[in-house]
N, C-alpha and C positions, 0 to 999 in steps of 0.2 A: 504494500500500500504506500502510496505517496500522497502528500497533501501540500497545498499552497494556501496562502492567505493574501488578501489584498483589500484595500479600502475603496469603496465606490459610493459616491454620494453620501458620505458620512456613515456608511454601513460597512460592517466587516463581512467579507465573503470568504468562507472557508471551503475549499474544493478538495474532495477526496478522489483518488483514482485507484483502481484495483480492488482487492478483497479487503473488506472490513470484517475480519473474523477473529477468532480467539487469539491468534498470534498478534494481530494488529490493533485490536480494540483498546488496549491500554493506552496506546499512543493517540488513537482517535479521541478517547475520553479526555486525555490531558489537553489536547489541542482545543477541543470543544469547550471545556470548562474554563480554560484560560481566555478564550475568545469572549465568552459570556462575562467573565470577570472584568474585562476591559470596559464594559458598559456599551450601551447603544444597541442597535439592531444587528442581529447575526443571521446571515443566510448561509445555509449549507448546500453547496452545489454538489449534487450526487450524480451528475451525468456520466462521470467516469467510474462509478462504482459498479463492478461486474458481479460482485457477490457480497451479501451481508448475512451474518448469522445472528443468533440471539444475543451474543455478547456485543456485537456492533449495534444492534437495536437498543440494547440496554444503555450503551454510551449516549445514543441520541436522546433517549428518554430522560436520563439523568441531567443532561445539558438543558433539555427543554424545561424540566422542573426547576432547575437552578435559575434559568432565565425568567420563569414565571414569578419566582420569589423576588427577583430583582426588578420586576415589572418591565422587562425588556422583551422585544420581539425576537422570537426564535422560529425560523421557518426553513423548510426544505425547498430546494429549487432544482428543476430539471432532473427529477428522479428517474434513473435508468429503469426500464420495465422489469428487469429481474428483481431489483431492490424494491420497487413499488409492489410487486406481488407479495413479497415477504411482509411488507407493512400492511397490505390489505388482509392477509391471512391472520395477522395479529390484531386487526381492526384499528391499527394505529393511523391509518389514512384518515380516520375520523377525529383523531386527537391532534395530529400535527397539521399546521397550515402548510399546504403544498402548492407551490407556484410552478406553472409550466416553464416559465423563463425568468431569468434574473431581471429583465426589464419590467416584467409584470410585478415582480416582488418590489422593486424599487419604486414603481409608480404608486404602490399602496402605502408607502411610508411618508409621502410628502404631506 
C-alpha cells in the first residue's frame, strides 16, 4: 500500500493505493488519525484501493468516529468498486459520506 497527502481548497486529501489489509492497516490508521488531528475536512481518495479487508475498514471507521468527535468532515471519494462492495456488505455505505469525485466533495464544503 502507498499513500499520499495533499491540500486542496483548505481540505486534506489522503489517497491510498493498493491493498489496505492486515499488513497495511496500521499505517493507514496512523495516516488517517493524524490527518483528522490536523483539523479541517478530510477526504479519503480510494480510487487506487484494489482490496480492503476488515482491518482496513476498521481504520476508516475509527478515523470517521474521531472526526465526528472533533466535528470535522470525514468522507470517502472515488471509491474503487471492489472496496465499495466491501463497504456495502458491511452496510457502511450508509454510514460514510461517499462522493463520486473529489470535485463533488469539495463543492459540498464551500
